[in-house]
N, C-alpha and C positions, 0 to 999 in steps of 0.2 A: 504493500500500499503506499503509494507516495507521500509527502506529509501535504502536498497540495491538496487532497483529499479528504483534509480532516478539517472541520465547520472550524469557523472561529467566528464566536458568537461575542458583540463590544456589550460592556454592560455597561451602564448609565449608573453615572455615578453622584450620588447628590454634595455636590460640599456645603453649600452654606448650609443645613441641617448638623454636617459635623461639625461646623466652625460652633456656628449658637452651641451647641453641643461643653464643646471644649471649650468655650469663654463660661457657659455655667458655671462647670466644673469648678473652673479657676475662681470666679465670682466664689463657692460655695465656700471652695478653702481657706480663703481670705478674711472670709466672717466667721470661719472655724475660728482657725487662730488669734482673728480680732475677741471671740469667746473666753477664748481662753488666757489673753490677756488683762483682761475683765479683774477681774479680782484681787491680783499683783499691784497695781494700779490703783485699784480702790483705796488698796487700804497702808496704799500710800502717801496719797496727796493728804496736803496738809489738812483738818481738820477734822480727818478719821470720817469721809462721809460714807465710810462699810461699815461702822459699829451706830447709825443712828438705828430706832427701832419703830418698825411697822406693828404695830397688835402683836409687841412683847416679843416681836420676832427681826434681828439687823437682818436691813438690806441687801450683808453680804449673803446670808441665810438665802434670801429670797431667790436671791441670783443666783447660790451655786443649786441648789433644789428644786425651781418651779424654770425661770425666768432661760436660763444659762440653757438648758435642757430641748426645753420647751421650741426657742429658738432655733434649735441647732437640732430638731426633727424636720421646724417650718423647712427652713433652707435644703437639707438635702432633699426633702420630698418635692422641693419647687426643681430642684438641679436636677433630680431623676424624669420630672415632666417635661423638660425642654426635648431630655432624647426623641 
């Protein structure tokens, strides 16, 4: 069988959705790194805003236990939706 008898099909490649997915992934990584950087920065700020209490619990606890993980889940879900 000669090589000219093999059918070659060209595949169409969607470049734009791939670039959008890469951009969404990069944005998600940046947001997640910033989420990790907030607690040390909050404790180092003058006036210690992390020790402010809301409903008897410090803001840092609210962030670490509730706001941070919830934001991370939302960011990851949104970055997966773009794919």
